[in-house]
C-alpha positions as CSV (number, residue, x, y, z in Angstrom):
1,M,105.9,103.7,141.5
2,P,107.7,104.5,138.3
3,V,110.9,102.6,137.5
4,Q,114.2,104.6,137.9
5,T,116.8,103.4,135.4
6,S,120.4,104.6,135.2
7,P,120.3,108.3,134.4
8,T,123.7,108.2,132.6
9,E,122.6,105.3,130.4
10,N,119.2,106.9,129.6
11,R,120.6,110.3,128.7
12,A,121.5,110.9,125.1
13,A,125.2,110.8,124.4
14,P,126.9,113.9,123.0
15,A,125.6,115.0,119.6
16,R,127.1,113.8,116.4
17,S,128.4,116.5,114.1
18,G,125.4,117.9,112.1
19,N,122.8,116.4,114.5
20,P,122.0,118.8,117.4
21,H,119.6,116.4,119.0
22,G,122.0,113.6,119.7
23,P,122.7,110.2,118.1
24,R,120.2,107.7,116.8
25,R,122.1,104.7,118.1
26,G,121.3,101.9,120.6
27,I,117.9,103.1,121.7
28,Y,116.1,99.7,121.5
29,A,118.9,97.6,122.6
30,A,119.6,99.8,125.6
31,H,116.0,100.4,126.8
32,A,113.7,97.5,125.7
33,Q,114.3,95.4,128.8
34,R,113.9,98.3,131.1
35,Y,110.4,98.9,129.7
36,R,109.6,95.2,130.1
37,D,110.9,95.3,133.7
38,A,108.5,98.3,134.3
39,G,105.5,96.1,133.2
40,W,105.1,97.1,129.6
41,R,104.7,93.8,127.8
42,Y,104.4,94.9,124.2
43,V,107.8,96.5,123.6
44,L,108.4,96.8,119.9
45,A,111.5,97.5,117.7
46,L,111.1,100.0,114.9
47,P,113.7,101.1,112.3
48,A,116.2,103.7,113.6
49,G,114.6,107.2,113.7
50,E,111.3,105.9,112.3
51,K,107.8,105.2,113.5
52,T,107.1,102.2,111.4
53,P,107.1,99.3,110.6
54,P,107.2,97.0,113.7
55,M,107.9,93.3,113.5
56,R,104.8,91.3,112.5
57,G,102.7,89.5,115.1
58,F,103.0,91.9,118.0
59,T,100.3,94.5,116.9
60,G,96.7,94.5,116.0
61,A,93.7,92.5,117.4
62,A,95.6,89.2,117.1
63,R,98.8,90.4,118.7
64,V,100.9,88.4,121.1
65,A,103.2,89.8,123.7
66,P,106.9,89.4,122.7
67,S,108.8,87.0,125.0
68,G,112.2,87.8,126.4
69,A,113.7,85.8,123.5
70,D,111.7,87.9,121.1
71,I,113.0,91.1,122.6
72,A,116.5,89.9,122.5
73,E,116.1,89.0,118.8
74,M,114.6,92.4,118.0
75,A,117.5,94.1,119.9
76,A,120.0,92.1,117.8
77,W,118.1,92.9,114.6
78,R,117.4,96.6,115.3
79,P,119.8,97.6,118.1
80,N,119.7,101.2,117.0
81,G,116.0,101.3,116.3
82,N,113.3,103.4,117.9
83,L,111.2,101.8,120.6
84,A,107.4,101.6,120.8
85,I,105.0,100.3,123.5
86,G,101.6,98.8,122.8
87,A,98.6,99.7,124.9
88,E,98.4,97.3,127.9
89,N,95.5,95.0,128.7
90,D,94.6,93.1,131.9
91,V,96.6,95.3,134.3
92,E,95.7,94.5,137.9
93,V,95.2,97.5,140.2
94,D,93.4,97.3,143.6
95,G,92.0,93.8,142.7
96,R,90.4,95.0,139.4
97,R,91.5,94.5,135.8
98,W,92.2,97.5,133.6
99,D,93.4,98.4,130.1
100,V,95.9,101.2,129.6
101,V,95.3,103.4,126.5
102,F,96.7,106.7,125.1
103,L,94.8,109.7,124.0
104,D,96.9,110.9,121.1
105,V,96.2,114.7,120.7
106,D,97.6,116.7,117.7
107,H,97.3,120.4,118.2
108,Y,99.8,122.0,115.8
109,A,100.1,123.0,112.1
110,K,101.0,120.2,109.7
111,D,101.3,120.5,106.0
112,G,99.8,123.9,106.3
113,V,96.7,122.6,108.1
114,M,96.1,123.4,111.8
115,R,95.1,120.3,113.7
116,R,93.0,121.2,116.7
117,G,92.8,118.1,118.8
118,G,92.9,120.2,122.0
119,D,89.6,121.8,120.9
120,T,88.1,118.3,120.5
121,V,89.2,117.3,124.0
122,A,87.8,120.5,125.5
123,A,84.5,119.9,123.7
124,I,84.2,116.4,125.0
125,E,85.0,117.4,128.6
126,A,82.5,120.2,128.5
127,A,79.8,117.9,127.1
128,V,80.2,115.3,129.8
129,G,81.1,117.5,132.7
130,A,84.4,115.7,133.5
131,T,88.1,116.2,132.8
132,F,91.0,114.0,131.9
133,P,93.2,113.7,135.0
134,P,96.8,114.8,135.1
135,T,98.8,111.8,133.9
136,W,101.9,110.6,132.2
137,S,102.3,111.8,128.6
138,I,104.8,111.2,125.7
139,T,105.8,114.1,123.5
140,S,108.8,115.4,121.6
141,R,107.3,118.9,121.2
142,G,107.9,120.2,124.7
143,P,105.2,121.8,126.9
144,G,102.0,122.0,125.1
145,I,98.6,120.5,124.3
146,S,100.0,117.9,121.9
147,G,101.1,114.5,123.1
148,K,100.0,111.0,124.0
149,F,98.2,111.1,127.3
150,A,98.0,107.7,129.2
151,G,94.7,106.6,130.8
152,R,93.4,103.5,132.6
153,I,89.9,102.2,131.6
154,P,88.0,99.0,132.5
155,A,89.5,95.9,130.9
156,G,87.8,94.9,127.6
157,T,86.5,98.3,126.8
158,T,86.7,99.2,123.1
159,L,86.9,103.0,122.4
160,V,86.4,104.8,119.2
161,T,89.7,105.0,117.2
162,S,89.6,108.6,116.0
163,L,88.1,112.0,116.4
164,P,89.1,115.4,114.8
165,G,92.8,115.8,115.8
166,V,92.6,112.9,118.3
167,E,93.2,109.2,118.2
168,L,92.8,106.5,120.8
169,I,95.7,104.1,121.0
170,Q,94.4,100.9,122.4
171,R,95.1,97.1,122.4
172,H,94.0,96.6,118.8
173,H,94.8,100.0,117.3
174,R,98.3,101.4,116.9
175,Y,101.1,101.8,119.4
176,A,103.0,104.6,121.0
177,V,106.6,105.5,120.0
178,A,108.2,105.8,123.5
179,P,111.2,107.7,125.0
180,P,114.0,108.1,124.3
181,S,113.1,107.4,120.6
182,R,113.5,110.1,118.0
183,N,110.5,111.7,116.2
184,P,111.1,111.7,112.4
185,H,108.2,114.2,112.1
186,D,109.8,116.7,114.5
187,D,113.3,117.0,113.1
188,G,114.5,114.0,115.0
189,R,113.9,115.4,118.5
190,P,113.7,112.8,121.3
191,F,110.4,111.8,122.8
192,L,110.2,112.5,126.5
193,W,107.9,111.4,129.4
194,R,106.1,114.2,131.2
195,R,104.2,113.7,134.5
196,G,101.1,115.5,135.7
197,A,100.2,116.6,132.1
198,R,96.7,117.2,130.7
199,P,95.7,117.9,127.1
200,A,94.7,121.5,127.9
201,A,96.3,124.9,127.8
202,G,98.4,125.6,130.9
203,N,98.3,122.0,132.1
204,H,101.5,120.6,130.6
205,G,103.0,119.0,133.7
206,V,106.8,118.7,134.1
207,E,109.4,116.7,132.3
208,A,110.2,113.4,134.1
209,E,113.6,112.9,135.6
210,P,116.1,111.1,133.2
211,G,115.7,107.4,133.4
212,V,112.2,107.3,134.8
213,I,109.7,104.9,133.2
214,P,106.1,104.8,134.6
215,R,104.5,101.5,135.3
216,P,101.2,100.7,133.7
217,S,99.7,100.5,137.2
218,D,100.9,104.1,137.8
219,I,98.5,105.4,135.1
220,P,95.4,107.2,136.5
221,E,91.9,106.0,135.9
222,W,89.7,108.0,133.5
223,P,86.4,109.3,134.8
224,P,83.5,106.9,133.9
225,E,81.7,109.7,132.1
226,L,84.6,110.2,129.7
227,V,85.0,106.4,129.1
228,A,81.3,106.2,128.3
229,A,81.5,109.1,125.9
230,L,84.5,107.5,124.0
231,T,83.2,103.9,124.0
232,S,82.5,102.5,120.6
233,D,79.0,101.3,120.1
234,R,80.1,98.9,117.3
235,P,80.6,95.3,118.3
236,R,84.1,94.0,118.0
237,I,84.8,91.6,115.2
238,D,87.9,89.5,115.3
239,P,89.4,88.7,111.8
240,V,89.3,85.2,110.5
241,E,92.7,83.7,109.5
242,V,93.5,84.1,105.8
243,S,96.7,82.8,104.2
244,L,98.7,84.7,101.5
245,S,97.5,82.2,98.9
246,E,93.9,82.5,100.0
247,R,94.2,86.3,99.8
248,R,95.6,86.1,96.3
249,E,92.8,83.7,95.2
250,W,90.2,86.1,96.6
251,W,91.9,89.1,95.0
252,D,91.9,87.3,91.6
253,S,88.2,86.5,92.0
254,L,87.1,90.2,92.3
255,A,84.8,91.6,89.7
256,P,87.0,93.5,87.2
257,A,86.7,97.0,85.8
258,P,85.1,99.2,84.7
259,I,84.8,100.8,88.2
260,C,81.2,100.9,89.3
261,A,79.5,103.9,91.0
262,V,79.8,102.5,94.6
263,V,83.6,101.9,94.2
264,R,84.1,105.2,92.4
265,N,82.4,107.1,95.2
266,R,84.5,105.5,97.9
267,L,87.6,106.2,95.9
268,V,86.8,109.9,95.3
269,V,86.2,110.4,99.0
270,A,89.4,108.7,99.9
271,L,91.5,110.7,97.4
272,D,89.9,113.9,98.7
273,V,90.7,113.2,102.3
274,L,94.2,112.1,101.4
275,Q,94.8,115.4,99.4
276,R,93.5,117.7,102.2
277,G,95.6,116.0,104.9
278,Q,93.4,117.0,107.7
279,R,93.3,113.5,109.2
280,S,96.0,110.9,109.6
281,R,96.8,109.8,106.1
282,F,97.6,106.3,107.1
283,D,94.4,105.8,109.1
284,S,92.1,107.4,106.6
285,T,93.6,105.4,103.7
286,R,93.5,102.2,105.7
287,N,89.9,102.7,106.4
288,A,89.2,103.5,102.8
289,T,91.0,100.4,101.8
290,L,88.9,98.3,104.1
291,A,85.8,100.0,102.6
292,L,87.0,99.1,99.1
293,L,87.7,95.5,100.2
294,R,84.1,95.3,101.6
295,A,82.7,96.6,98.4
296,G,84.6,93.9,96.5
297,E,83.2,91.3,98.9
298,R,79.8,92.6,98.1
299,G,80.3,92.0,94.4
300,H,81.1,95.6,93.2
301,H,83.3,96.2,90.2
302,G,86.7,97.6,89.8
303,V,88.0,97.3,93.4
304,R,91.5,96.1,92.2
305,E,91.8,99.2,89.9
306,A,90.5,101.5,92.6
307,I,93.0,100.2,95.2
308,G,95.8,100.6,92.6
309,E,94.8,104.2,92.1
310,L,94.6,104.9,95.8
311,R,98.0,103.2,96.3
312,R,99.7,105.5,93.8
313,A,98.0,108.6,95.3
314,Y,99.1,107.5,98.9
315,I,102.7,107.1,97.8
316,R,102.8,110.5,96.2
317,A,101.2,112.1,99.3
318,V,103.6,110.7,101.9
319,A,106.8,109.9,100.1
320,T,109.9,112.1,99.5
321,S,112.9,111.3,97.4
322,R,116.4,110.7,98.8
323,A,117.4,114.0,97.2
324,G,114.9,116.2,99.1
325,G,111.2,116.9,99.5
326,R,109.2,117.3,102.7
327,T,111.4,116.8,105.7
328,H,109.0,114.5,107.4
329,G,108.1,112.5,104.3
330,L,108.8,108.8,103.8
331,H,111.2,107.3,101.3
332,P,109.0,105.9,98.4
333,D,110.0,102.3,99.3
334,A,108.8,102.9,102.9
335,A,105.6,104.4,101.6
336,R,105.0,101.4,99.4
337,A,105.6,99.1,102.4
338,E,103.3,101.1,104.5
339,F,100.5,100.8,102.0
340,G,101.2,97.1,101.6
341,R,100.4,96.6,105.3
342,M,96.9,97.9,104.7
343,L,96.4,94.8,102.4
344,R,97.8,92.2,104.7
345,P,95.7,89.0,105.0
346,E,94.4,90.3,108.4
347,A,92.6,93.1,106.6
348,L,90.8,90.7,104.4
349,G,90.2,88.5,107.4
350,L,88.4,91.4,109.1
351,V,86.1,91.7,106.0
352,L,85.4,88.0,105.7
353,A,84.7,87.7,109.4
354,D,81.4,89.5,108.7
355,P,80.3,88.0,105.3
356,T,77.6,89.5,103.2
357,P,74.7,87.0,102.5
358,E,75.3,85.5,99.1
359,E,72.0,86.7,97.8
360,R,73.0,90.3,98.5
361,A,76.6,90.1,97.2
362,V,75.8,91.5,93.8
363,C,76.7,94.8,92.2
364,T,73.5,96.7,91.4
365,C,75.3,99.7,89.8
366,A,74.9,100.2,86.1
367,E,78.1,98.2,85.4
368,G,77.0,95.3,87.5
369,L,73.5,95.2,86.0
370,L,74.9,95.3,82.5
371,R,77.1,92.3,83.3
372,I,74.1,90.4,84.8
373,L,72.0,91.1,81.7
374,L,74.7,90.1,79.3
375,S,75.4,86.9,81.3
376,D,71.8,85.9,80.8
377,V,72.1,86.4,77.0
378,H,75.6,85.2,76.2
379,G,76.7,83.3,79.3
380,P,79.3,84.2,82.0
381,D,82.4,83.0,80.1
382,W,81.6,85.3,77.2
383,V,81.0,88.2,79.5
384,H,84.3,87.6,81.3
385,G,86.0,87.8,78.0
386,Q,84.5,91.2,77.4
387,F,84.9,92.7,80.9
388,G,87.9,90.8,82.3
389,I,91.4,92.2,82.6
390,G,92.9,92.2,79.1
391,P,92.2,94.0,75.9
392,V,88.9,95.9,75.8
393,G,86.4,93.7,74.0
394,P,84.4,94.7,70.9
395,L,81.1,95.0,72.9
396,L,82.7,97.6,75.2
397,R,83.9,99.6,72.3
398,D,80.4,99.8,71.0
399,V,78.4,100.5,74.2
400,L,80.7,102.5,76.5
401,D,80.9,106.2,76.3
402,P,84.2,107.2,74.7
403,A,85.5,108.9,77.9
404,V,84.7,105.9,80.0
405,R,86.2,103.6,77.4
406,D,89.4,105.6,77.3
407,Y,89.6,105.6,81.1
408,F,89.1,101.8,81.2
409,T,91.7,101.2,78.5
410,G,94.2,103.3,80.4
411,L,93.6,101.3,83.6
412,D,93.9,98.1,81.6
413,A,97.3,99.2,80.2
414,E,98.5,100.3,83.7
415,W,97.6,97.1,85.4
416,S,99.0,94.9,82.6
417,R,102.5,96.4,83.0
């Protein structure tokens, strides 16, 4: 049965002047323990009115559940913060172990682009001949197809992370900003629980009574056909532990510019996806960053420079100044911090957990082959002097196409600042 908390404490207080949706105060401090009492173990504190960042250590594949003392510390640190819950694992129902996940469906226009996650869900249901059951959902947008729809799946199941307009929030991927938090991407409106909702037209359920929090064991089971259709066929890889100093040492050892063909292709695709904005900018850029780190691990050239270019493009795409800009944009400092999380040691640990054989870790693009040939003739130290970060050497001035040389020189100056 869902937990009934105090309705008067759970309702928003009267609105402040200029804020028709109520205050942004006390959400985490007032509600974190209630969620924990309802059986949600991963109760996270976020900045007030924001979706990110959480405190480190409680998200991702290596997460741990915050203790009562941790929650008290987060409540003291961010008493007015938004509240998020992580997907649950090892929930016992009828003598079996289950995971609780969320189907995050976007079905609305964003940045001039219509996201049609509801169409994706309908196509999956039609293909397998099964439907998602009425369930508890989280949304700030009122009755509609958009929302985070909770489901129960066999423990240990790994689902795909994203489909067009849809993401699967699970134990190792993301978290759900929970009621009564405020949605910064929807004019600060509060998130609400709805019961009996489905991600389909005309099946929006009803708004839950004030103060009601569902238990993880209340979440209905997804049909096996849908679980099978959404199960990832890729083996799970747990990241190896990498310290900050080890990450810096690895970063410094990457083959320098000029950017090779493999890295350039990955960067061009990432910038195109970022510009079009048809998928989650954070997730697509995080995946592109992992692909670039993998290219660096395989010996390809210019990964540092490519990630620097992607970082600048990401900040431009998602940030807004204090003076104005898009209403749902991030402050540039928050955008920089968000990109920085994509380069945490855990990201490199994921790459290094599945190392490329040494004999294959070599750049076979034109830039890499040129470096190999010149190493044979002049030795690696001489080649490093020509290709390393620093003034462009005389050999490059002679052999590089002028356009490439100018591009490389520009990057060199940018990164030396």
